[in-house]
C-alpha positions in Angstrom: 5.2 29.6 -77.3 3.1 26.4 -79.0 2.2 26.5 -83.0 -0.9 24.7 -83.0 -1.9 22.2 -85.5 -5.5 24.9 -85.4 -2.0 27.9 -86.5 -1.0 25.8 -89.0 -4.2 25.1 -90.9 -4.8 29.2 -90.6 -1.4 29.7 -92.0 -1.8 27.7 -95.3 -5.1 28.2 -95.7 -5.4 31.3 -96.4 -2.9 32.0 -98.5 -4.4 28.9 -100.4 -7.8 30.9 -100.6 -6.4 33.9 -101.9 -4.7 32.3 -104.5 -7.0 30.2 -105.3 -9.5 33.5 -106.3 -6.8 35.1 -107.7 -6.6 32.7 -110.3 -10.2 32.5 -110.9 -9.9 36.4 -111.3 -6.7 36.3 -113.3 -9.0 34.1 -115.9 -12.1 36.4 -115.6 -10.8 39.6 -115.5 -7.3 39.1 -117.1 -4.4 41.7 -115.8 -7.4 43.9 -114.7 -7.5 42.0 -111.3 -4.0 41.7 -110.9 -3.9 45.8 -109.9 -6.7 45.7 -107.9 -4.7 42.8 -105.6 -1.8 45.4 -105.7 -3.9 48.4 -105.4 -5.7 46.1 -101.9 -2.3 44.9 -101.0 -1.2 48.2 -100.4 -4.4 50.2 -98.6 -3.7 46.9 -96.0 -0.7 47.8 -95.3 -1.2 51.5 -94.5 -3.6 50.5 -92.9 -1.4 47.6 -90.6 0.6 50.7 -90.6 -1.5 52.9 -88.7 -2.7 50.6 -86.4 0.3 49.5 -85.6 1.8 53.7 -84.7 -1.6 54.3 -82.9 -1.5 51.5 -80.4 -5.0 49.7 -81.7 -6.0 46.7 -80.9 -3.7 44.5 -81.8 -6.6 41.8 -84.2 -7.0 44.7 -86.8 -3.1 45.8 -86.6 -2.1 42.4 -88.0 -5.5 41.3 -88.6 -4.3 44.4 -91.5 -0.3 43.3 -92.2 -2.3 39.5 -93.2 -4.8 40.8 -95.5 -1.7 43.0 -97.2 0.5 39.4 -97.2 -2.5 38.0 -99.2 -2.9 40.5 -101.0 0.4 41.3 -102.7 0.4 37.6 -103.2 -2.3 37.6 -105.0 -1.5 40.3 -107.4 1.9 38.4 -108.3 -0.4 35.2 -108.8 -2.2 37.1 -110.9 0.3 38.6 -113.1 2.5 36.0 -113.4 1.6 33.4 -112.9 4.0 29.2 -113.1 7.0 29.7 -110.6 6.9 33.0 -109.2 3.4 32.2 -107.8 4.4 29.3 -106.2 7.6 30.8 -105.1 4.7 34.2 -103.6 1.8 30.8 -102.1 5.5 30.1 -100.3 6.3 32.9 -98.9 2.5 34.4 -97.9 2.0 31.0 -96.4 5.8 31.7 -93.7 4.3 34.9 -92.9 0.9 34.4 -92.2 2.6 31.6 -89.9 5.0 34.2 -88.7 2.1 36.5 -88.1 0.0 34.3 -86.2 2.6 33.1 -83.8 3.5 37.2 -83.6 -0.1 37.4 -82.1 0.0 34.8 -79.7 2.9 35.7 -77.8 1.6 39.2 -77.9 -1.8 37.5 -76.5 -0.5 35.9 -74.4 2.6 38.2 -73.0 -0.1 41.2 -72.7 -2.5 38.2 -70.6 0.3 37.6 -68.4 0.9 41.2 -67.2 -2.6 41.7 -66.9 -2.4 38.9 -64.3 0.3 40.5 -62.6 -0.9 44.2 -62.3 -4.1 42.7 -60.4 -2.6 40.4 -58.0 -0.3 44.2 -57.9 -3.5 45.6 -57.7 -4.5 43.6 -54.6 -1.9 43.4 -52.9 -1.9 47.4 -53.1 -5.3 46.9 -52.0 -5.0 44.9 -48.8 -1.8 47.5 -47.5 -4.6 50.2 -48.0 -7.4 48.4 -45.8 -4.3 46.8 -42.8 -3.0 50.6 -42.5 -6.2 52.3 -42.5 -6.8 49.5 -39.6 -4.0 50.8 -37.5 -4.7 54.1 -37.4 -8.9 53.4 -36.9 -6.7 51.8 -33.6 -4.4 54.4 -32.8 -7.0 57.1 -33.6 -10.4 55.3 -31.7 -10.3 56.2 -27.3 -10.4 52.9 -25.4 -13.7 52.4 -23.5 -14.2 54.0 -19.7 -13.1 51.4 -17.8 -16.6 51.8 -15.1 -15.1 49.8 -12.2 -12.2 47.1 -11.5 -12.0 43.6 -12.9 -13.3 40.9 -10.4 -14.0 38.0 -12.4 -11.6 35.0 -11.5 -11.1 32.2 -13.5 -13.5 29.4 -11.2 -16.5 30.6 -9.1 -14.9 31.0 -5.7 -12.4 33.8 -7.3 -14.6 35.1 -8.2 -16.3 35.7 -5.2 -13.5 36.1 -3.1 -12.5 39.1 -5.4 -15.8 40.5 -5.2 -16.1 40.2 -1.6 -12.8 42.0 -0.6 -13.6 44.5 -2.4 -16.9 44.9 -1.5 -15.8 45.0 2.4 -12.2 46.8 2.5 -13.0 49.1 -0.9 -9.3 47.1 -2.3 -8.5 45.7 -5.0 -6.5 42.1 -5.3 -3.7 41.5 -7.1 -3.3 38.0 -6.3 -6.0 34.9 -6.0 -5.3 31.5 -6.5 -7.4 28.6 -6.4 -7.4 25.7 -6.3 -9.2 22.6 -5.5 -8.7 20.1 -2.8 -9.9 16.5 -1.4 -11.8 18.1 1.4 -12.9 21.6 -0.5 -10.8 24.3 -1.7 -7.3 26.2 -1.1 -7.0 29.8 -1.8 -3.6 32.0 -1.4 -4.6 35.7 -1.9 -2.3 38.3 -2.4 -2.5 41.3 -0.7 -3.0 45.5 -1.8 -1.0 47.7 0.5 -3.7 49.6 1.8 -5.0 46.1 3.0 -3.3 44.6 5.9 -3.0 40.9 6.7 -4.5 40.9 10.6 -7.4 43.6 9.2 -8.8 40.4 6.8 -7.9 37.5 9.2 -10.3 40.4 11.9 -12.9 40.5 9.6 -12.6 36.8 8.2 -15.9 36.4 9.5 -18.1 38.3 7.5 -15.9 37.6 4.0 -16.9 33.7 5.1 -20.5 35.1 5.4 -20.2 37.1 2.1 -18.9 33.7 0.6 -22.3 32.1 1.5 -20.4 29.0 1.6 -21.6 26.8 4.2 -18.3 25.1 5.7 -15.0 26.2 8.0 -12.5 28.4 6.8 -8.7 27.2 8.5 -6.1 30.0 7.7 -2.7 30.3 7.4 0.0 33.2 6.9 1.6 32.8 3.3 5.1 32.4 2.5 5.2 36.3 1.5 3.6 39.2 4.8 1.3 39.9 1.8 0.0 36.6 1.5 -3.3 35.2 3.4 -3.8 31.5 3.0 -7.2 30.6 2.9 -8.6 27.0 3.3 -12.1 25.8 2.7 -13.6 22.5 3.9 -17.1 21.2 2.7 -18.0 19.3 5.6 -16.8 17.5 7.7 -14.1 14.9 6.4 -13.3 13.7 9.6 -16.7 12.0 9.2 -15.3 8.4 7.0 -13.9 5.7 9.3 -10.1 5.8 9.0 -8.8 2.2 8.9 -5.7 1.1 10.3 -2.3 1.2 8.3 0.9 -0.7 9.2 4.0 1.8 10.3 7.2 0.3 9.9 10.6 2.5 11.6 13.9 1.6 12.1 14.8 3.3 14.9 12.7 4.7 18.1 13.0 8.5 17.1 10.1 8.1 14.6 7.0 9.3 14.2 4.5 7.1 15.6 0.8 8.2 12.4 -2.2 8.9 15.2 -4.7 9.3 11.8 -5.5 11.9 10.1 -6.5 15.9 10.1 -10.0 17.7 8.6 -7.8 17.6 5.2 -7.4 14.0 5.3 -3.3 14.1 5.4 -1.8 11.8 8.0 -0.9 13.3 11.5 2.4 12.2 12.4 3.6 12.7 16.3 7.3 12.5 17.6 7.4 11.5 20.9 10.9 10.2 21.6 11.9 12.9 24.5 8.3 12.9 25.8 6.0 12.3 27.8 2.4 11.3 26.4 -0.9 11.7 28.7 -4.4 10.1 26.5 -7.4 10.5 28.1 -10.5 10.3 27.4 -14.4 9.1 28.3 -15.5 5.6 27.6 -16.3 4.9 24.4 -15.1 7.8 22.5 -11.8 5.7 21.2 -8.9 6.5 23.6 -7.9 2.4 24.0 -7.7 2.4 20.5 -5.6 5.2 20.2 -3.2 3.7 22.9 -3.7 0.7 21.1 -2.0 1.6 18.4 0.3 3.9 19.9 1.8 0.9 21.6 2.2 -1.3 18.2 3.7 0.7 16.4 6.5 0.9 19.8 6.8 -2.5 20.1 7.2 -3.0 16.0 10.6 -1.4 16.9 13.7 -3.2 17.2 14.9 -0.3 19.8 12.4 0.2 21.9 10.8 -2.6 24.7 7.6 -1.4 26.4 6.2 -2.5 29.4 2.6 -2.1 31.0 0.9 -1.4 33.8 -2.8 -1.4 34.6 -4.3 -1.7 38.2 -7.9 -2.3 36.7 -9.6 -6.0 37.7 -7.9 -8.4 34.8 -6.1 -5.1 33.1 -8.6 -5.6 30.1 -6.6 -2.8 27.9 -3.5 -4.2 28.2 -3.8 -7.9 29.3 -4.2 -8.8 25.5 -1.3 -6.7 24.7 1.1 -9.5 26.7 3.5 -11.1 23.8 4.7 -7.3 23.1 5.4 -6.4 26.6 8.5 -6.8 28.4 6.2 -7.4 32.4 2.6 -6.3 33.2 2.0 -4.5 36.6 -1.8 -5.3 37.9 -2.2 -4.9 40.9 -1.0 -2.3 43.0 2.7 -4.2 44.8 3.1 -4.6 41.1 2.7 -1.3 40.6 5.0 -0.2 43.0 7.4 -2.7 42.3 7.7 -1.8 38.8 7.9 2.2 39.9 10.9 1.0 41.9 12.1 -0.3 39.1 12.1 2.0 36.8 14.1 4.5 39.1 16.4 1.8 39.5 17.2 1.5 36.0 17.2 6.0 35.3 19.7 5.8 37.8 22.5 3.3 36.2 21.6 4.8 32.8 22.3 8.2 34.4 25.5 6.9 35.0 25.7 5.5 31.9 25.3 8.6 29.8 27.5 10.5 32.5 30.7 8.2 32.0 30.4 8.8 27.8 30.0 12.3 28.3 26.5 12.7 26.9 23.1 14.2 27.8 20.7 12.3 25.5 20.1 8.5 25.7 21.0 6.7 22.7 20.2 3.0 22.0 22.8 1.7 19.5 25.6 4.4 21.5 24.7 3.2 25.5 23.9 -0.5 24.8 20.1 -0.3 26.8 16.9 -0.2 24.3 14.4 2.6 24.6 11.9 2.3 26.9 8.1 2.9 26.9 6.3 2.3 29.9 2.3 2.7 29.3 -0.3 3.2 32.3 -3.7 2.7 31.6 -5.7 4.1 33.8 -4.0 6.7 35.8 -6.7 7.9 38.1 -6.7 3.6 38.8 -3.2 4.4 40.2 -3.8 6.8 41.5 -6.6 5.0 44.1 -5.1 1.6 44.6 -1.5 3.0 45.1 -1.4 5.6 47.2 -3.6 4.4 50.4 -2.8 2.3 52.4 0.4 0.6 53.6 1.9 3.3 50.0 -0.1 6.5 51.6 4.0 7.8 53.0 5.1 6.4 49.5 2.6 7.1 47.3 2.6 5.8 43.5 1.5 9.2 41.8 4.4 10.9 43.6 7.1 8.0 42.2 5.5 8.6 38.5 6.2 12.3 39.3 9.9 11.8 39.6 9.9 9.8 36.7 8.2 11.9 34.6 10.1 15.3 35.9 13.7 13.4 35.3 13.5 10.1 33.0 12.8 11.6 29.6 16.9 12.5 29.0 17.9 8.7 30.0 15.1 7.6 27.1 12.6 6.4 29.4 8.9 7.6 28.4 6.3 7.4 30.0 2.7 6.9 28.6 -0.6 8.2 30.7 -4.7 6.4 30.2 -7.4 8.2 32.1 -10.7 8.3 31.9 -11.1 11.3 35.1 -8.0 14.0 34.8 -7.8 15.7 38.0 -5.9 17.1 40.4 -5.7 14.2 42.7 -5.5 12.2 39.8 -1.9 14.0 38.9 -1.4 13.5 42.2 -3.0 16.1 44.3 -1.0 19.3 42.3 -1.6 19.6 38.5 1.9 21.2 37.9 3.3 17.6 37.4 0.3 17.7 34.4 2.7 20.6 32.7 5.5 17.7 33.0 3.5 15.7 29.4 4.8 17.9 26.9 2.5 15.2 24.2 -1.7 15.7 24.6 -4.5 14.0 23.2 -7.8 14.3 24.6 -11.2 11.9 23.0 -14.2 13.4 23.5 -15.2 14.3 28.0 -17.9 14.1 29.2 -17.3 16.8 31.6 -16.1 20.4 29.7 -14.8 21.1 32.9 -12.0 18.0 32.1 -10.5 20.2 29.7 -8.3 22.3 31.9 -6.3 19.5 33.6 -5.4 18.0 30.2 -4.7 21.9 28.0 -4.8 24.4 30.2 -7.4 27.2 30.1 -6.2 28.7 27.2 -9.5 29.3 24.4 -9.9 26.9 21.8 -9.3 23.9 23.3 -12.5 21.5 24.1 -12.6 18.3 23.4 -16.3 18.3 25.4 -17.1 19.4 21.1 -15.4 16.3 19.4 -18.5 14.2 18.2 -18.2 11.4 17.1 -16.0 8.4 18.0 -12.0 8.7 16.7 -12.2 12.1 17.1 -9.5 14.2 19.1 -6.8 17.3 19.6 -3.6 16.4 19.6 -1.7 19.6 21.3 2.6 19.1 20.9 5.2 21.2 19.9 4.7 20.6 16.9 0.6 21.1 17.2 -0.2 24.4 18.8 -3.4 25.4 17.5 -6.8 23.4 18.4 -8.0 20.8 15.6 -10.0 17.8 15.4 -8.1 14.9 14.3 -9.8 11.4 13.4 -7.5 7.9 14.9 -7.4 5.3 12.9 -10.2 2.0 13.5 -8.2 -0.5 14.6 -10.7 -3.5 14.8 -10.5 -6.8 17.3 -8.5 -9.4 14.1 -6.4 -6.4 13.2 -5.2 -6.0 16.7 -5.0 -9.6 17.3 -2.9 -10.4 14.1 -0.6 -7.3 15.3 0.2 -8.9 19.0 1.1 -12.0 17.1 3.2 -11.1 14.3 4.8 -8.2 17.2 5.3 -10.8 19.3 6.7 -13.7 17.2 10.3 -11.3 17.3 9.5 -9.5 20.8 13.0 -9.9 22.4 12.5 -10.5 26.2 14.7 -8.6 28.4 17.9 -11.1 29.7 17.9 -12.9 33.2 19.2 -11.0 35.6 18.4 -7.3 33.3 14.6 -7.4 33.8 11.6 -5.7 36.1 10.3 -8.7 37.9 7.5 -8.2 39.8 6.2 -9.3 43.2 4.0 -12.3 42.3 1.4 -14.8 44.5 1.3 -17.0 46.7 0.0 -18.4 49.7 3.6 -20.1 51.1 6.6 -19.2 50.5 6.9 -22.4 47.7 3.4 -21.5 46.2 5.5 -17.8 45.5 8.4 -19.2 44.1 6.9 -21.7 42.4 4.6 -18.6 40.7 7.9 -17.0 39.6 9.8 -19.5 37.6 6.2 -20.2 36.0 6.0 -16.7 35.2 9.5 -15.5 34.4 12.0 -19.0 33.6 14.8 -19.1 34.8 15.3 -17.0 37.8 18.7 -15.9 39.7 17.9 -15.8 42.9 17.9 -12.2 43.8 15.1 -12.4 41.1 13.5 -15.0 42.9 13.9 -12.7 46.1 12.5 -9.7 44.4 9.3 -11.7 43.2 8.7 -13.3 46.1 9.4 -10.3 48.4 11.5 -13.1 50.5 15.0 -13.1 52.4 18.2 -15.5 51.0 17.5 -18.0 52.9 13.4 -18.2 52.5 13.6 -18.5 49.1 16.5 -21.3 49.1 15.0 -23.4 51.4 11.9 -22.3 49.3 13.6 -23.9 46.1 14.8 -26.6 47.5 11.9 -27.8 48.8 10.3 -27.7 46.2 12.7 -30.3 44.2 12.8 -32.4 42.5 10.7 -31.1 40.4 12.8 -27.3 40.6 16.3 -27.4 40.7 19.4 -25.0 39.9 21.3 -25.2 36.9 25.2 -24.6 37.4 25.2 -23.5 34.1 23.7 -20.7 34.3 23.5 -20.0 38.0 19.4 -20.1 37.7 16.5 -21.5 39.2 14.3 -23.3 37.0 12.0 -26.2 36.3 12.4 -29.1 36.2 10.6 -29.7 32.6 8.3 -33.4 32.3 8.1 -35.9 30.0 5.0 -34.8 28.2 6.3 -31.0 28.9 9.0 -32.0 26.5 7.4 -34.6 24.6 4.6 -31.1 23.5 8.2 -29.3 22.9 9.8 -31.7 20.4 5.9 -31.6 18.3 5.5 -27.9 18.4 
């Protein structure tokens, strides 16, 4: 408690005022004034005691006490005067100050008590309100649900829940919808009264009830009561898929073909498999073959050979820098097939000696081999007739299809006209192609020569160039894909890049195809121009001549042709102009 200046002034001023008044009364009335003052003091004291006892208002109680002290002091002043009066005044001042202080203390203490009481009352009120609300919640009945809650987090989820409930009177315990680049995907958790097979069978009704324009792809979820519905909005395969250069270290690494309907990369494993690529002209078959060949030739443990009997070999001639060799005539095609058969025999002996069943380039010392035949129908037309009728190329090819995979020899055959004749008079040979790719086919009947009679595999339904169907051990469901678009400039640049690092087979281990020429000497020269240094046996294979004929022709070409004693091979002697050009290059 703090005594203010006003409190001190009041404590001094009141006794002083009364003392002054008492002196004036003594001068006027004498001793009678003191008697009156003592009587007043006694009356005020009585009032103060009663007020304190009966707890009357504090101002009255303390005011009466102050008046008692003042009238007592006044009476003393009037009766005795002098020093007793001064002493009485001092006592009165002290009593008035004490009374003022006690009054302020009680007033402040009472206010604090009132504030605390107010806080207590407010706290009690809040607790009462909380108890009332709890009581209301416990006693008020929950509203009656008129039906299942079919509201989802997205519009698609709400529609799915609603349609399933309307069709099957079942409520999905779980339905998660996520947006994708091509639409959205829903994972449906099915109740016990709704079988997954039943929902699959009735999905056309579900799709109709959804009221969306697009295609649904259904897949089984990880759990037995889960069904995954992938919605494709429009046709994502209308856009061009740009070519992407691929790098791989092993022949077993998959090949990138393009994208699927969800714009995910589509890769296919070609190792230990033969591949059939079919499609009508202008629908992307050749681009697919080029993409496959580029990726194969760019791997260090693979060599690629070609066979294209169309005049000028238009599809495969641009690939010569990355090919080990290219057969372009019926004679060369038969020589190529015979060489593949001989290579198969040698590799079989290597595997048998090692006790292995599959070819490994690192372990067995020779690279994996891919033989690419562009237009299979043309091979049959030209190499199955005339002098080769008794030993047709189609039969040699059929034998390789059945036996060559284990030895790391793979065949890729492309055709625009799949038919029984193309497959050697029987469609059984088609079964040896475990990877089958088809762009659009103009004749719908051709589908059975590629994919068989299983429903859904309809290359005739493909509506744009670049789209294709793919069937392999990893792709058993019919679905359209889009191949990468390889421009002419990109193709030329990739051939130049890969060709610079392509290592040709060594002398004595390479394929030697027959060369053309009217005379023996012309044949020998053509072989040396094409293959460079050749052994006598290689010249015999290239010219179709006997040992004496080859040696006579080679010696007759001297001095332009000579035999190198160090390498035991025949070669064309470089001219000075050629040497100058080589140095400048």
